[in-house]
C-alpha distance (Angstrom), angle and dihedral (degrees) to the residues before:
residue distance angle dihedral
M1 . . .
R2 3.73 . .
L3 3.81 90.4 .
R4 3.82 91.7 52.2
S5 3.80 91.0 47.1
R6 3.73 90.9 51.0
L7 3.79 89.9 47.6
S8 3.72 90.9 53.3
R9 3.77 92.6 50.7
Y10 3.79 90.2 47.3
V11 3.80 94.9 51.8
S12 3.82 90.9 44.2
R13 3.79 90.6 54.9
Q14 3.79 90.0 54.1
L15 3.82 88.9 55.8
Q16 3.76 103.8 40.3
G17 3.79 99.8 64.2
A18 3.82 93.5 45.8
F19 3.83 91.7 45.2
F20 3.86 95.3 52.2
L21 3.80 92.8 42.8
A22 3.84 91.7 49.6
L23 3.81 91.2 45.0
T24 3.80 90.2 51.7
A25 3.85 92.3 46.0
F26 3.84 95.6 48.7
T27 3.83 93.3 42.8
A28 3.88 88.8 49.5
V29 3.83 89.5 53.6
F30 3.84 91.5 52.6
L31 3.85 89.9 44.6
L32 3.78 95.2 49.9
N33 3.80 92.1 90.5
F34 3.80 89.8 49.6
L35 3.86 89.1 60.9
F36 3.75 90.5 63.3
R37 3.84 91.9 40.7
L38 3.79 90.3 50.0
A39 3.78 92.8 51.7
S40 3.84 93.1 43.6
Q41 3.77 94.5 49.6
T42 3.82 99.2 44.3
I43 3.81 98.5 38.7
E44 3.73 107.1 29.9
R45 3.80 101.6 30.4
R46 3.84 97.4 32.3
V47 3.78 93.3 -127.7
P48 3.86 111.0 162.6
F49 3.81 110.7 -96.3
R50 3.79 92.5 -129.8
L51 3.80 91.4 60.3
V52 3.80 96.0 51.0
V53 3.81 91.4 45.0
G54 3.78 89.2 49.2
F55 3.79 89.8 51.3
V56 3.85 90.1 53.8
L57 3.81 91.7 47.0
V58 3.79 94.0 54.4
E59 3.81 89.1 52.1
L60 3.78 92.7 55.5
P61 3.88 97.5 81.7
E62 3.77 91.6 55.8
I63 3.80 90.4 46.6
F64 3.79 92.1 48.5
L65 3.82 89.1 50.8
F66 3.79 88.1 62.0
T67 3.75 99.5 37.6
M68 3.86 99.0 46.0
P69 3.86 93.6 70.6
M70 3.81 88.8 46.2
A71 3.81 91.9 51.4
A72 3.80 90.9 46.8
V73 3.86 91.3 57.5
I74 3.80 91.9 48.8
A75 3.79 92.6 46.9
V76 3.79 93.3 52.9
L77 3.77 95.7 44.0
V78 3.78 95.2 44.7
G79 3.81 99.0 38.6
I80 3.79 100.1 41.1
G81 3.83 90.2 34.5
R82 3.83 88.8 60.4
L83 3.78 89.3 53.1
A84 3.75 89.7 51.8
V85 3.79 95.3 45.5
Q86 3.83 92.2 51.9
H87 3.85 90.9 45.9
E88 3.81 93.0 -116.8
L89 3.82 91.4 128.6
L90 3.77 88.9 51.8
A91 3.84 90.4 51.1
L92 3.78 91.2 49.7
E93 3.78 92.0 50.5
A94 3.79 89.0 49.0
A95 3.77 86.7 55.7
G96 3.77 91.1 55.7
I97 3.78 98.2 -100.9
S98 3.80 111.3 136.2
R99 3.75 129.3 -140.2
T100 3.78 89.0 -113.9
R101 3.77 90.4 58.9
I102 3.80 91.7 48.7
F103 3.78 89.0 51.0
R104 3.80 93.6 57.9
P105 3.83 97.2 82.8
V106 3.81 88.3 45.3
L107 3.78 89.3 52.5
G108 3.82 90.2 47.3
L109 3.79 93.5 53.2
A110 3.86 90.1 43.7
L111 3.79 89.7 53.8
L112 3.84 90.2 50.0
G113 3.78 89.7 49.5
A114 3.83 91.8 47.3
L115 3.83 90.3 50.4
A116 3.85 91.8 49.4
A117 3.81 90.7 47.9
S118 3.83 90.7 49.6
L119 3.74 90.3 53.5
L120 3.79 89.0 51.1
A121 3.82 93.2 46.1
H122 3.84 96.9 47.9
G123 3.83 99.2 31.9
A124 3.76 120.9 13.8
Q125 3.77 98.8 37.7
P126 3.83 96.9 51.5
Y127 3.72 90.0 41.4
G128 3.84 88.7 52.9
R129 3.81 90.9 47.9
L130 3.78 90.9 53.4
H131 3.83 91.4 52.0
R132 3.81 91.1 40.8
Q133 3.79 90.1 69.4
D134 3.81 91.6 50.8
L135 3.79 90.0 49.5
V136 3.78 91.8 49.6
R137 3.72 89.9 52.2
E138 3.75 92.0 50.6
I139 3.79 91.4 48.3
I140 3.78 91.0 51.1
R141 3.79 91.7 47.6
A142 3.79 90.9 49.0
R143 3.76 88.2 65.1
D144 3.85 116.1 137.1
V145 3.81 106.9 -157.3
G146 3.81 91.3 -174.2
R147 3.83 89.1 62.0
E148 3.79 91.9 48.3
I149 3.82 92.9 58.7
D150 3.78 111.4 77.5
P151 3.82 122.3 -166.7
G152 3.79 112.8 -106.4
V153 3.85 92.3 19.2
F154 3.77 125.9 104.4
Y155 3.81 107.4 -122.6
Q156 3.80 112.5 -152.3
R157 3.85 104.6 171.0
L158 3.80 92.6 101.0
A159 3.79 116.4 96.4
D160 3.80 110.6 -93.8
A161 3.76 92.6 -17.3
V162 3.78 144.1 99.1
L163 3.80 122.6 -153.2
Y164 3.77 129.7 -164.0
A165 3.79 128.7 -178.2
R166 3.78 125.6 -172.0
G167 3.78 96.7 -155.6
A168 3.85 143.5 -2.2
E169 3.82 136.0 -146.7
E170 3.78 128.5 -161.5
S171 3.76 118.6 -123.1
A172 3.81 138.6 164.7
G173 3.75 90.9 -98.4
G174 3.84 95.2 48.9
R175 3.77 135.3 -87.2
I176 3.79 119.3 -19.7
F177 3.78 114.3 -154.3
T178 3.79 126.0 -149.9
G179 3.79 130.6 -158.8
I180 3.80 97.8 24.1
L181 3.80 128.2 -169.3
L182 3.83 118.3 -173.9
Y183 3.79 121.4 -176.6
L184 3.85 116.9 -166.5
E185 3.78 130.6 -174.5
T186 3.82 129.4 176.2
P187 3.84 115.6 -116.9
R188 3.79 91.0 -112.2
G189 3.81 91.4 49.3
D190 3.82 94.5 -126.7
S191 3.79 95.5 125.6
A192 3.82 139.0 19.2
S193 3.72 139.8 -178.8
L194 3.80 141.5 -167.8
V195 3.80 118.9 -143.9
L196 3.84 122.6 -165.8
A197 3.81 124.1 -172.5
R198 3.77 136.8 170.4
R199 3.77 95.0 -140.5
G200 3.83 138.1 11.6
R201 3.76 147.1 145.3
A202 3.76 138.9 -151.1
E203 3.82 128.0 -123.4
F204 3.80 128.8 -169.2
D205 3.82 123.6 -153.7
R206 3.81 104.4 -144.1
E207 3.80 92.4 -161.8
S208 3.75 101.1 48.7
G209 3.81 99.5 22.7
R210 3.80 92.2 -131.5
V211 3.79 119.5 144.2
Q212 3.78 121.9 -143.0
I213 3.80 124.0 -160.4
L214 3.84 110.6 -159.6
L215 3.86 111.5 -161.3
E216 3.74 131.5 -171.3
D217 3.86 131.6 -158.8
G218 3.75 106.0 -2.4
E219 3.76 148.3 110.4
Q220 3.75 139.4 -110.0
H221 3.82 128.5 -142.9
S222 3.82 119.0 -166.4
W223 3.81 132.8 -174.2
E224 3.80 145.0 156.0
P225 3.84 114.1 -115.8
G226 3.75 108.8 -119.1
K227 3.84 93.1 32.2
P228 3.81 103.1 76.3
E229 3.81 93.2 165.8
D230 3.83 92.0 64.3
H231 3.78 116.3 77.7
S232 3.80 134.4 153.2
Y233 3.74 129.2 -158.6
A234 3.83 134.0 -165.7
R235 3.79 135.3 172.7
F236 3.81 120.2 -147.0
A237 3.80 139.0 -174.2
H238 3.83 94.5 -158.4
Y239 3.76 128.4 12.9
T240 3.79 131.0 173.3
L241 3.75 124.9 -160.1
S242 3.86 121.4 -168.6
F243 3.82 123.6 -159.0
P244 3.81 127.6 -166.7
P245 3.85 121.5 -113.6
D246 3.75 116.4 -82.6
P247 3.82 119.7 -108.3
A248 3.78 94.7 -100.6
F249 3.83 91.4 57.7
R250 3.77 92.9 48.8
V251 3.80 92.9 48.7
M252 3.77 99.0 43.9
T253 3.83 98.3 40.0
G254 3.85 99.0 34.5
T255 3.75 127.7 83.8
E256 3.76 120.0 -22.5
R257 3.82 113.2 -88.1
W258 3.80 123.5 -140.3
D259 3.78 110.8 -112.9
A260 3.83 121.9 171.1
Q261 3.81 90.6 -153.1
E262 3.81 91.3 63.9
F263 3.82 95.0 65.0
L264 3.75 118.9 97.2
G265 3.81 116.0 -128.1
P266 3.84 100.0 -89.7
A267 3.78 92.3 36.2
L268 3.84 90.8 54.8
V269 3.83 90.8 52.7
R270 3.81 89.6 51.8
E271 3.81 91.1 46.6
I272 3.80 91.8 52.8
A273 3.83 90.4 50.5
S274 3.79 90.4 48.0
L275 3.73 93.1 50.6
R276 3.73 92.2 50.3
D277 3.79 92.0 50.1
E278 3.84 91.3 48.6
L279 3.77 92.1 46.5
A280 3.84 90.7 52.1
A281 3.76 91.2 50.5
T282 3.82 101.3 45.0
T283 3.77 123.5 87.7
S284 3.80 100.4 -178.2
P285 3.85 110.4 109.5
G286 3.79 93.4 -147.9
R287 3.81 92.1 48.2
R288 3.81 91.6 48.1
I289 3.79 91.2 54.0
A290 3.75 92.2 50.8
L291 3.85 92.1 46.0
E292 3.83 91.9 47.5
R293 3.77 90.8 53.0
R294 3.77 92.3 48.0
L295 3.80 91.8 45.9
R296 3.73 91.1 50.7
K297 3.80 92.9 51.0
A298 3.79 90.3 49.1
R299 3.81 92.8 50.6
I300 3.83 90.9 47.4
E301 3.80 89.1 53.4
W302 3.79 92.2 48.4
H303 3.75 94.5 50.4
R304 3.78 91.1 44.2
R305 3.78 90.6 55.6
L306 3.86 89.1 51.6
S307 3.83 100.3 41.0
L308 3.81 101.2 46.4
P309 3.87 95.9 55.1
L310 3.84 90.5 44.8
A311 3.79 87.6 50.4
I312 3.76 87.6 73.6
L313 3.80 89.2 62.5
V314 3.78 94.1 42.8
L315 3.77 96.1 48.4
S316 3.79 92.7 45.1
F317 3.84 89.2 50.4
T318 3.80 90.9 51.7
A319 3.81 96.7 40.5
F320 3.79 95.6 53.3
P321 3.85 98.9 68.9
L322 3.87 88.7 44.4
A323 3.79 90.8 52.8
A324 3.84 93.5 43.8
R325 3.85 91.4 53.9
S326 3.81 91.4 54.4
R327 3.84 114.8 113.2
R328 3.76 100.9 158.8
G329 3.78 139.8 26.1
G330 3.78 101.5 57.7
R331 3.74 125.4 -140.9
F332 3.74 96.1 -32.2
A333 3.77 92.2 57.5
G334 3.80 86.7 53.6
L335 3.71 89.7 50.4
T336 3.83 91.4 50.4
Q337 3.83 92.0 51.1
G338 3.75 90.8 46.5
I339 3.82 92.2 54.1
L340 3.78 91.0 49.7
I341 3.82 91.6 50.1
I342 3.77 91.3 47.2
V343 3.81 93.2 50.4
A344 3.81 91.5 48.3
F345 3.77 92.5 49.3
A346 3.75 92.8 45.6
L347 3.80 93.9 50.0
V348 3.82 92.0 51.1
H349 3.82 93.4 43.8
L350 3.78 94.9 48.5
T351 3.81 92.7 43.2
G352 3.80 91.2 50.6
R353 3.80 91.7 47.8
S354 3.83 91.0 48.9
L355 3.81 91.4 50.6
A356 3.83 89.4 47.6
E357 3.77 91.4 52.8
D358 3.79 90.9 50.1
G359 3.79 89.2 52.2
R360 3.83 94.4 -116.7
L361 3.79 92.5 115.6
D362 3.77 132.0 32.3
P363 3.87 110.4 -106.9
A364 3.78 89.8 -120.2
V365 3.82 89.7 57.1
G366 3.83 99.9 38.2
L367 3.86 96.4 47.0
W368 3.84 95.2 44.3
L369 3.81 96.5 41.6
A370 3.80 95.0 94.6
N371 3.78 93.1 45.4
A372 3.78 93.0 50.0
A373 3.83 94.3 47.9
T374 3.84 91.8 46.8
L375 3.85 91.7 47.5
A376 3.82 91.0 49.5
W377 3.80 90.5 51.7
G378 3.74 90.5 47.8
V379 3.83 93.5 52.3
V380 3.82 88.7 51.9
L381 3.81 90.7 51.5
W382 3.77 91.6 49.5
L383 3.79 94.9 48.2
V384 3.84 100.0 39.8
P385 3.84 110.9 88.7
R386 3.75 113.9 -99.3
A387 3.80 116.4 -97.4
E388 3.72 137.8 167.0
G389 3.76 112.7 -78.3
A390 3.76 126.1 23.3
G391 3.77 107.1 -106.2
V392 3.74 124.7 -99.5
L393 3.82 95.9 -24.9
G394 3.71 91.5 45.4
R395 3.75 93.6 52.1
L396 3.80 90.7 46.9
A397 3.76 92.2 49.1
A398 3.79 89.9 48.0
R399 3.79 89.0 57.1
L400 3.81 90.7 50.0
R401 3.86 93.9 47.7
V402 3.75 122.2 104.6
P403 3.86 111.8 -129.2
L404 3.82 101.8 -154.9
P405 3.80 115.9 -175.3
R406 3.81 113.6 -109.0
R407 3.76 104.6 -153.6
A408 3.76 119.9 94.9
A409 3.78 91.0 -153.1
R410 3.76 90.1 70.3
A411 3.77 91.6 53.9
T412 3.79 93.6 49.8
E413 3.83 89.4 47.5
A414 3.80 88.3 51.7
A415 3.78 91.0 55.4
G416 3.75 91.4 69.0
G417 3.85 91.6 68.2
G418 3.67 123.0 -147.3
G419 3.77 125.8 99.7
G420 3.78 124.8 92.7
A421 3.74 127.6 82.7
G422 3.75 135.2 -120.0
L423 3.82 129.6 19.3
W424 3.80 92.5 -40.8
G425 3.81 91.6 58.7
L426 3.80 91.9 45.9
L427 3.78 95.3 50.9
F428 3.77 99.1 39.9
S429 3.76 130.4 41.2
R430 3.82 123.0 -133.9
L431 3.77 89.0 -102.0
D432 3.81 91.3 55.2
R433 3.80 92.3 49.1
Y434 3.77 91.5 46.8
L435 3.80 96.2 50.4
A436 3.82 96.1 37.9
G437 3.80 92.0 45.8
G438 3.79 93.7 53.5
F439 3.80 91.3 44.7
L440 3.83 93.3 50.1
R441 3.78 93.0 47.6
M442 3.76 89.9 50.5
L443 3.81 91.1 45.9
G444 3.79 89.6 53.2
A445 3.76 91.7 51.5
A446 3.82 93.3 44.7
F447 3.78 91.7 47.4
V448 3.78 93.5 51.2
V449 3.83 89.7 50.3
L450 3.80 92.2 48.6
V451 3.86 93.5 46.0
V452 3.80 90.9 50.8
L453 3.80 90.2 50.5
G454 3.82 90.8 47.0
I455 3.78 90.4 50.8
A456 3.80 89.9 54.0
L457 3.82 91.2 51.4
D458 3.80 92.1 47.3
F459 3.80 90.1 48.6
R460 3.78 89.3 52.8
R461 3.80 92.8 48.3
A462 3.77 90.9 50.4
I463 3.78 100.2 49.4
V464 3.78 93.3 42.1
D465 3.86 90.2 56.5
I466 3.82 96.9 46.6
D467 3.80 110.1 133.1
E468 3.81 117.6 -120.2
S469 3.83 91.0 -125.7
F470 3.84 91.1 78.1
T471 3.83 108.3 103.2
S472 3.84 92.1 -161.0
F473 3.75 133.9 24.2
P474 3.90 106.7 -81.0
W475 3.76 98.3 -133.7
R476 3.80 93.4 161.7
L477 3.82 93.5 54.5
V478 3.81 93.5 43.3
L479 3.76 93.7 50.6
S480 3.77 91.5 44.1
Y481 3.78 91.1 53.0
V482 3.77 91.3 49.0
A483 3.80 93.3 50.1
L484 3.82 93.8 45.1
S485 3.83 90.1 50.4
I486 3.78 94.7 58.8
P487 3.89 96.2 78.1
E488 3.82 90.9 50.8
Q489 3.82 89.6 51.4
L490 3.78 88.9 65.4
Q491 3.82 91.7 81.7
T492 3.75 91.6 64.5
L493 3.85 104.5 22.4
L494 3.82 96.9 51.4
P495 3.86 95.6 56.3
I496 3.85 90.8 45.4
G497 3.79 91.4 46.2
A498 3.77 95.2 47.0
L499 3.80 94.0 49.9
A500 3.79 92.6 44.1
A501 3.81 91.5 49.2
A502 3.84 90.5 50.9
G503 3.82 91.7 47.8
I504 3.81 95.9 46.1
S505 3.78 97.3 42.4
L506 3.81 93.2 49.1
S507 3.80 89.4 45.5
A508 3.82 90.7 54.7
L509 3.82 89.6 49.2
A510 3.79 90.8 49.6
R511 3.79 95.0 49.7
A512 3.79 89.4 50.0
G513 3.85 89.9 52.3
E514 3.80 92.4 -116.9
L515 3.75 95.9 122.0
V516 3.81 90.4 53.3
A517 3.80 89.5 49.4
M518 3.82 91.9 50.3
K519 3.81 91.9 50.2
A520 3.79 91.2 45.9
S521 3.84 88.6 54.5
G522 3.91 89.3 54.4
I523 3.83 96.9 -98.0
G524 3.78 107.3 137.7
T525 3.79 131.4 -159.7
P526 3.81 94.4 -94.7
R527 3.80 91.3 55.2
I528 3.83 90.2 47.7
A529 3.79 90.5 48.1
A530 3.87 94.6 50.5
P531 3.83 99.5 79.3
L532 3.85 92.2 42.8
L533 3.81 91.5 50.4
A534 3.81 92.2 45.6
S535 3.83 90.3 50.9
T536 3.82 91.9 47.3
L537 3.86 91.4 47.9
A538 3.83 89.6 53.7
L539 3.79 89.2 52.2
C540 3.83 89.9 49.5
G541 3.74 88.2 57.0
V542 3.80 91.2 52.7
Y543 3.80 91.0 48.5
G544 3.76 91.5 47.8
L545 3.83 89.9 54.9
A546 3.83 89.8 47.8
Q547 3.83 90.9 49.1
E548 3.80 89.5 57.4
T549 3.82 95.7 45.6
L550 3.77 120.2 17.0
V551 3.82 105.7 22.4
P552 3.88 100.1 60.1
A553 3.83 95.8 49.2
A554 3.79 92.2 44.8
A555 3.87 91.6 47.8
R556 3.84 90.2 51.9
E557 3.76 93.3 49.6
A558 3.81 92.1 44.9
R559 3.81 91.6 53.2
T560 3.85 90.3 49.1
T561 3.81 91.7 49.4
L562 3.78 93.1 47.7
D563 3.82 90.3 50.4
T564 3.78 89.5 52.1
L565 3.85 89.4 51.6
R566 3.76 89.8 51.6
G567 3.77 91.8 50.7
R568 3.80 94.4 -112.4
A569 3.78 126.3 134.6
T570 3.76 106.2 -125.4
A571 3.78 118.2 -125.1
N572 3.78 94.4 -115.2
L573 3.79 91.4 55.1
A574 3.80 102.7 40.4
D575 3.76 125.0 8.2
S576 3.81 124.6 165.8
G577 3.74 135.8 -177.1
R578 3.77 131.9 48.0
R579 3.78 122.5 -55.8
W580 3.77 120.9 -148.7
I581 3.79 133.0 -146.3
A582 3.81 129.1 178.1
G583 3.82 106.6 -136.0
S584 3.75 130.9 -176.0
G585 3.78 127.6 -73.1
G586 3.83 92.8 33.8
R587 3.84 92.8 -62.2
M588 3.82 118.1 149.5
W589 3.80 116.5 -164.4
A590 3.79 123.7 -153.0
Y591 3.77 115.8 179.4
I592 3.75 142.3 159.1
D593 3.77 102.3 -131.1
W594 3.78 145.4 -19.4
S595 3.82 126.9 -128.6
P596 3.81 108.0 -155.2
S597 3.88 93.1 -173.2
D598 3.81 93.5 69.9
S599 3.84 100.7 15.3
T600 3.75 93.0 -114.2
V601 3.80 128.7 154.1
I602 3.81 110.5 -149.0
A603 3.83 118.4 -139.7
P604 3.82 98.1 -12.8
S605 3.82 125.0 -168.8
V606 3.80 114.6 -167.4
F607 3.80 122.1 -164.9
Q608 3.77 116.3 -169.2
V609 3.82 105.8 -159.2
D610 3.77 139.5 176.5
L611 3.82 100.4 -143.1
E612 3.77 94.0 -178.8
R613 3.86 90.1 62.0
A614 3.76 94.3 27.6
R615 3.85 93.7 -124.0
L616 3.79 134.6 139.6
L617 3.82 111.2 -133.6
E618 3.75 103.6 177.2
R619 3.82 140.1 0.1
L620 3.83 122.3 -160.8
E621 3.79 129.4 -175.2
A622 3.84 126.7 -176.8
S623 3.78 141.3 159.7
R624 3.77 91.4 -120.3
A625 3.71 143.9 -13.8
T626 3.81 129.8 -146.1
F627 3.80 131.7 -166.0
S628 3.79 119.8 -130.0
G629 3.77 135.7 144.7
G630 3.80 92.3 9.7
R631 3.80 93.7 -61.1
W632 3.76 138.2 88.0
E633 3.81 119.4 -111.8
F634 3.80 117.1 -158.1
H635 3.87 121.7 -156.4
R636 3.76 131.2 -152.5
G637 3.77 103.4 -6.3
W638 3.77 147.9 98.8
R639 3.76 141.0 -117.8
R640 3.81 137.3 -153.0
L641 3.80 124.1 -150.1
F642 3.81 119.6 -154.2
A643 3.76 128.1 -149.1
P644 3.83 123.0 -147.7
D645 3.87 89.9 -102.5
G646 3.77 91.8 57.2
T647 3.82 97.8 -104.3
S648 3.81 115.0 130.0
R649 3.81 141.7 -160.2
F650 3.84 119.9 -139.5
E651 3.78 126.8 -155.7
R652 3.82 137.0 166.7
F653 3.81 126.6 -141.3
G654 3.76 139.3 -173.2
R655 3.76 92.6 -155.3
F656 3.82 127.7 7.5
R657 3.76 128.1 -179.0
S658 3.79 110.4 -155.0
E659 3.72 135.4 -165.8
A660 3.78 92.0 -113.7
T661 3.78 111.1 126.3
E662 3.83 102.6 177.0
S663 3.81 112.2 145.5
P664 3.81 116.0 -110.8
D665 3.77 86.6 -130.3
L666 3.78 88.6 75.2
F667 3.79 91.6 66.6
G668 3.76 92.5 49.6
A669 3.80 90.5 48.6
N670 3.78 90.4 51.4
R671 3.81 91.5 52.2
A672 3.85 90.0 50.3
Q673 3.77 89.5 53.3
L674 3.82 90.8 52.7
V675 3.81 93.3 45.3
F676 3.77 99.6 49.1
G677 3.77 103.6 28.5
R678 3.87 122.2 -172.7
A679 3.82 92.5 -18.1
L680 3.76 90.6 64.1
A681 3.85 96.8 119.1
D682 3.77 91.4 60.0
Q683 3.84 92.8 50.3
L684 3.84 99.6 51.3
T685 3.77 132.6 59.0
A686 3.77 117.8 -112.5
R687 3.80 91.4 -102.7
E688 3.82 92.5 48.8
L689 3.80 90.6 46.8
W690 3.81 92.8 50.7
R691 3.83 91.6 50.4
H692 3.77 91.0 45.7
T693 3.82 91.9 50.3
R694 3.77 91.3 52.0
R695 3.78 92.9 49.8
M696 3.78 95.0 46.4
R697 3.83 90.2 51.6
Q698 3.80 88.9 55.5
A699 3.81 89.5 47.8
G700 3.77 91.5 59.2
F701 3.85 97.8 -105.2
D702 3.72 126.1 139.0
V703 3.85 103.3 -105.6
A704 3.91 98.8 -177.8
A705 3.80 91.8 105.1
L706 3.80 91.0 47.3
Q707 3.80 92.2 48.4
V708 3.82 91.0 49.8
G709 3.80 89.9 50.1
L710 3.82 91.5 47.8
F711 3.80 94.2 53.5
Q712 3.78 90.9 44.4
K713 3.77 90.5 50.2
V714 3.80 90.5 53.3
V715 3.82 94.3 52.0
R716 3.82 99.2 33.6
P717 3.87 94.7 89.2
L718 3.80 88.5 60.1
V719 3.85 94.6 53.9
P720 3.89 94.8 91.2
F721 3.85 90.0 51.6
L722 3.80 92.6 49.0
L723 3.81 93.6 47.0
V724 3.80 90.5 50.8
L725 3.78 89.7 47.8
V726 3.78 88.8 58.1
G727 3.81 96.6 40.2
I728 3.77 100.0 50.1
P729 3.82 99.7 63.2
L730 3.83 89.8 43.8
V731 3.76 95.3 52.5
A732 3.80 95.8 36.8
S733 3.78 94.8 49.4
G734 3.83 93.4 73.7
W735 3.80 107.3 -68.7
A736 3.74 90.2 94.7
R737 3.77 92.8 73.1
K738 3.80 89.4 71.6
G739 3.80 90.7 71.8
S740 3.74 145.5 -95.6
L741 3.76 93.2 -73.1
Y742 3.76 89.6 56.1
G743 3.81 89.9 50.8
F744 3.82 88.4 51.1
G745 3.79 89.3 51.1
I746 3.77 91.4 51.8
A747 3.80 89.6 50.7
L748 3.79 91.1 50.0
M749 3.85 94.3 50.8
I750 3.76 93.7 46.7
T751 3.75 91.7 49.1
L752 3.81 94.6 49.0
A753 3.79 90.4 48.7
F754 3.76 91.0 51.5
W755 3.83 94.9 48.3
A756 3.81 90.2 46.9
L757 3.82 89.5 54.9
W758 3.80 89.2 45.2
A759 3.79 92.8 52.8
V760 3.82 93.6 47.3
S761 3.78 94.8 46.9
S762 3.83 91.1 47.1
S763 3.79 91.6 54.2
L764 3.79 92.4 45.9
G765 3.80 89.7 50.9
R766 3.78 93.2 49.8
E767 3.82 88.8 49.9
G768 3.79 92.8 50.7
V769 3.81 94.4 -118.1
L770 3.81 88.9 116.5
S771 3.75 123.8 31.2
P772 3.82 113.7 -108.1
V773 3.82 89.5 -111.2
V774 3.76 93.9 54.2
A775 3.84 92.9 41.5
G776 3.81 92.6 51.1
L777 3.78 99.4 41.3
M778 3.83 102.9 32.9
P779 3.87 97.1 82.9
P780 3.82 96.4 49.5
G781 3.83 88.3 39.6
V782 3.76 90.9 56.4
L783 3.81 90.9 48.1
A784 3.81 92.5 48.4
A785 3.81 92.8 49.9
A786 3.80 93.9 45.5
G787 3.78 93.4 45.9
T788 3.81 94.0 48.0
W789 3.78 90.8 48.7
L790 3.80 94.1 47.9
L791 3.80 93.5 45.9
A792 3.85 91.7 49.2
R793 3.83 90.1 52.0
A794 3.72 96.8 41.6
R795 3.80 116.6 113.6
């Protein structure tokens, strides 16, 4: 009895460390986007820090519900796999202890995990969803409109209005704007007006969501489109404009919405029963359709809460025979197999859920499909006689494994150099080839694992966002989006993979005693780091080339495909409304569209204003405008000239050559800004982004965000090198002896800390708190300084 109790404790210890490390790693991957959201909300939008942190915390139960089954797979494959690799399972079997007995502590821990996940699913998650709505309302009500309006940038979040301010001053009551232009148009387009003011401020009513613009010392011009001869003018000392709340405020702060995920466990059961009774009693076809849709969502949520916790048991049951069959590959082979199992399970689960939501599968079938398939596979693995290897996944993992030599003598022999033929042997010693080869093989394995995990996350994002208008599941669009997202993943996956590869490969060398042998032979940490850094730098060059060729085009196509899946018309396919550009000489351009093929502005309206005195000097309307000979030529239109006293002179023209000299590139730059949005830096090459930044500055737009993105784009290819520079001395200085999983944990923590710093500095740069140069270069600069200092002090 004591022996069996000791055996259970021993097996449990093998699983616990791997489980918590894997749970932390997977949760961190899901939370990575929240780092950028947290920085953006608190720094750029002035949302209180406690609200954003609270929003992240209420999301944790739902994230844990997904990551706990993943962590269970990794824990079993890594923990039991280590026992198999070191022949401890074989020794236990020789002592008469069966595999079923060894599985008991695994089953016990899986039951505890399933119980904890059930509590999360039926209690913590719906409780978090309830409070999530309250937090969203608070975040929306904490809106500071004055902070949203940036000087020199056209602000278009007001209903049927565009606001432009030349400058801003800080005061105790908020920001005071100077040199204001406000263009208003009714929703039906039957009237429009232009308001100019010397000073003004914005106020937001947190209860009603209405926005008030309070203006001082200005004038208003009003007209009816289609009647250019009619025009009214008025001067004012004070003028207040009120705007209704935006749609997001009305939706999130209005009446309570029905959401199946907000019902606690018993309440959800009662809701399903109530919906069934109401559905049986109703005779209205429209009401029946609404009730059937609501009932289907409630049943999907109920089966999801049951299937995901039990997935911990099913996946542990299936992973155990795979791990027990392992003879080679070590922990990282188990990690590779685990990722492949997780991805396969996630794809089946998400596909089944999507088909259930579309009504093509019953919720009981769609939500349990992945569990049933995995359980069937596990039964086969338990019943089939044990053999070397572990089937298809085992052979694939074996190909991805990194067979590092385990004898220190070979490392010390390698230190002598020599050997090898050709240019490779002349340029690099045997030690360099030995260290770099192991690092690159490990990087390849780590990168494959990360890409597969990234594909699973992108697949989940795609099918969750599919628009209800699709009559059949859009497999082609989903797979296209997943494939197009892979190049963009390089910017985050390559740094993580490089640091993980360095940590794991050095950990393997340390556990084999090879690092000690190298140091005893006089080979210090800088010499050991040299081939790893050189290999990483070469990979940085390859990534830099991809960033300027493959990544931008793929990112643009991925965004277009995702918009199509969401049922949105992408900006480059359909764009409506007027676009605004601030030109030279006080000219403000408003136009419908831009044709780059013949440098033609379609339906331009040009307002020449004196913002300092808040006066309109000239207004010009035309059907089109073309650029030739350094000037703009307007066709079939009219213009109105205004005197200082407000009187005006109206004239029509067939063709008018103006004094406007704005470059046609400004209109193309403005279109690119509308097409690509905030993710512009990732969708342009560095050269294109530099040109676009210069043009947008000339057009009167705030280019701080573009400049931050430009500097980050220049230094991003060096991030893997800098992370490895920091990681090598940390791992090689003694931490490596704790194992490859410990090295992977170090890599994960360093990477998360870096991306957190990256997110904060980006937001501070966009807000103007830091200069774009500092915001873009500070994170890699900190890494470079820390890595150089650590490497210089390493023994």
